[in-house]
N, C-alpha and C positions, 0 to 999 in steps of 0.2 A: 735640284732634287727636292728641296724644301717646298718650292712652289708646287711641284707635282703632287707631293704628299698632301699638302694643305688643300689643293684643288680637289683631289679625290676624297678627302675627308668631308669636304662640303657636299660633293655630289652624292656620296654614299651615306650621308646623314638622313636621307629620305628612304622610308620603308619601301616605297614603290620601286626605287632603283635597285635596292638590295633584292627584292622579290624578283625583278626581271633578270638579275644575274643568276639566281638559283634556278628559276624556271628555264631560262634560255641556255645556260652553259654548264650546269652541274647535272650530268646524265646518270644519276643514281636513284635507285628505287625509293629511298626514304623521302626524297623531295616531293614525290607524288602525294604523300600523306601529310605534308606540311599545311597548317592552317595559316595562310599568309596574313589574314586579318589580325592575327595575334602578334605580329612582329613588333618587338619593343627594343628600343635602344637601351644599352646597359653602360654604366660608367666603366671606363677602361683604364683608369689611373689607379695604381696600387703602390703601397709602401711595403717593401719586403721587411723581413725580420731584422735585417741589419740597417734599417731606416733609409735604404736607397729607394728613390722614387722611380717607378717604371710606368710607361704608358704604352698601351697597345694602340694600333691605328684606329680600329673600329670594332666594337663588340655589340652583337644583337642576341636576342633570344626569341624563340618562336615555339609554339605548341605543335605537337603532332596529333592529328585527328585520331580519336578513339583511345588516346592515352592521356594520363594526367601529368606527363613530364614535359619539360622544356628541352629543346636542343639549343645550345649556344653556338653562335656563328662568329668566329674571329676572322676579320678581314685585315690583311696586311698588304700595303701598297709598295711596290718596288719599281724603280725606273732603271736600276742597275742589278746585274747578277750578283748575288751574295752567296759565296761558297758555303757559308755556315748558317744559312737561313733556317735549316732544320733545328739547329741548336737554339737560335733566337726564339723560334716558336715554342720549343720545349720550355724555355725560361718563362715566356708569357703564359703558357698553359699552366705551369706550376703556380704562378701568382694568381691566376684566375681560380684554380681549385683551392688554393689557400684561402682566398676571399670567400668562396662558396662554403667552405668548411666553417669559417668563422660566423657566417650568416646562417648556418644550419640549413642551407638550400639543398636538401637531399630529396631524392625521389621517394615515392611511397615505400619502396623496398629498402630505404635507408642508404641508398648508394648515391654517388655523385652523378650529375647529368652529363650526357655526352657533349663534347665540343668539336665542331667541325671547323678546321683551319683552312682558309683559302687565301692563297697569295695571288694578287692581281699584278701582273708584270707587263709594262708597256715599252720596255727597251727594244732596240733594234736587233741586238745580238740574241740568238736563241738561248733559252734558259738551260744551262748544263749542270746546275747545282743539284746535289743529292736531294731526293724527296723524302728520305727517311733518315733519321738520326743514325740508325744502325749502319748505314752505308758509309758513314764518316768515321767509324770506329774499326780499328784493325780486328780482323777475325782470327782469333787464336783457338785452335781446336783443343780438345781435352777437358771440356767442361766449362771454360770461361765464356763460351758463346751463349750460355744460358743466362748470363748476367748482362749481356749487351742490350741496352734499352732500344725499344722500337717506338718511334713516333712519326707518323706519316702526315704530310699535309697535301692538300690539293693545289694544283697550279692552273691558273688561267693565263696563258701566254697570249696576250691580245694580238700580237702580230702573226701568230701561227694558227689561231683558230679560224675555221672557215667563216666567211661573212654570212650572217643570217639574211634571209630575203628582206629587201627594203620594204616590201609591202606588209611584213609582219611587224606589228607594233611592239617594240621593245626598246625602251629608252637606253638601257645599258648597251645594247647592240649598236644603237646609233652613235653613242659616245665612242665605242671602240672603232667604228668605221671612220669617225672624224680623226681619231688618233692615228689610224693607219693610212689615211688618205694622203697621197702625194700628187693628186690631181686637183687643181684649184676649182675647176668647174664642178667636180663631184663634191668637193668640200662645200661649195656654195649651195648646191642642191640639197645636201644633207641638212645644213643650217636652215634653209628655206622650208624643208619638210617639217622640222621641229617647230619653227616659228608659226607655221600654218595649222598646227595640230590643236584643235579646240579643246581636246580632252587632256592636254598636258597640264599636270598640276601646277598652279601658279608658283608654288615654292620651288618645284623642280625647274621650272622655266627660269626663275631668277638665279638659281644656282648654276644652271648651264650657261646663262649669259655671263655671269661673273667668271666662271672657269674659262670661257672662250676669250674674254677681253683681258683677263688678268694673267692667264697661264698659257693657254695653247697658242692663240694668235700672236702674242708678243714673242714666243719662242720661234714660231714659223716665219713671222714677218716683222722683225724688230724695227724696221725702218718706217712702218706704218704708224700713223696717229689714230688712236682709237677713241679719243676723247669725245667725239661727236656721236658715236654709236651707243645709243642708250637703251636698245632693246634687241632681241634676236632679229626682228625684221630689219632694223637699221644695220646690224652686222651683215646680214645677207646683201643688202643694198651696197654697203661699202665694198664687199668682196666683188660684186658684179662690176662696180665702177672701177675698181683697181685693175681687174682683168682687162677691161676696155682700154684703160689708160696705158697699161703695159703693152697691149697689142698695137696701139697707135705708135708708141715709141719704137716698137719692134719694126713695124712697117716703114716708118720714116728712116730709121737707121739702115734698113735694107735698101731703100731707094737711093740713099745718098752714097753708099759705098759698093753698090753691086749686090744683087739680091742675096745670094748664098753667103758670100764673104762678109757682107755687112751684118747678116744675122749671126754668123759665127763670132764676129768681133763684139757684137752687142751682148751676146750670151757671156762671153769672157769678161766683159766689163761689169756685167751684173754680178757674176761670181766674185770678182775682185771686190766690188763694193760691199757685198754682203759677208764674205768669208775671208777677206784679206787676199794676199798674193796667191795667184793660182800656180801650182806646181807645173813645171814644164811638161811632164808626161801627160797631164790632163789637158794642157793647152794643145799638145800635138793631137790628142784624141779628138778634141772638138774640131780642130782644123781638118782632121782627116774624115769627118763625116761628110759624105758627098750627096747622100739622099736628102732632099729637101724635107720630106715628111719626117725623117728621123731627127732633123734639126728642130722641127716644130715640137716633136714629142719631148726632146730634151728641154726645150723652153718651158713646157708645161710642168715637167718634173722640177725644174729650177724654182718655179713659183712657190712650190710647197716644201722645198728642201730645207732642212735645218742645218745641213753641213754638206761639204763636197762629197762625202761618202754616200749620201742619199741619191746622188745622180747616177750611180751605177756605171761610172766611166772606168 
């Protein structure tokens, strides 16, 4: 979880990546009026009145065209569902506004600027947590409902949003496709596309490389050595070579033990090597796959799986 958060903090420390998220995934009218050239990172560490330190994941501000005000954008990164995320965001928002009051960062009308809260979630389970604080508080009629606080946040559930067209240049969308990919060949193509993009900002390129080699690939392929991959191009080459190596092992195992049965045994041995003892129900399901093409598809899913649950058995 810490690696996920730190990896995303690195990726979303770039204004262009934040802009791609807003442009590509926040379908609200106000985004059309944002002057993305004014995106500016804001310090997100605060000390509350009781001297406790709090730190948001990522805070930006940006101007709206035709207005003299900033909109603040709070990004929170989650790899697990947090039932009380709405309350956490309310705490962060209170600290942000407390800081803005101290700094006298008011709008020309003497009011506080708006804050847009966006949670980026990359877990496999669908996000079921409440999106509004009010939904976590018991509704008691008779007048008390007037005092129930409302604070809503926006959610970007990466595994649930439709993929953007690969031809449409959006770095955030490419990162989400990599997160979602369970097909190694598609994974390799995505890395290759980013490696070959001459317009990709060098800072973003370096951050994507670090994220891939320090966070995503070690989680997907813990048995691989990444020490020699020193660029996105070399990461793509490593992926291609690993697929070829695995395919050779696959074919050799199949030839030695009988085509279908050999591949089933090879898949089971790879599962055990990566995830530990394979439960008997899963062993039976693998053994029960009679169609050769289905066995091949299972092998491709296994290459990118992070757990046995990812195999869909």
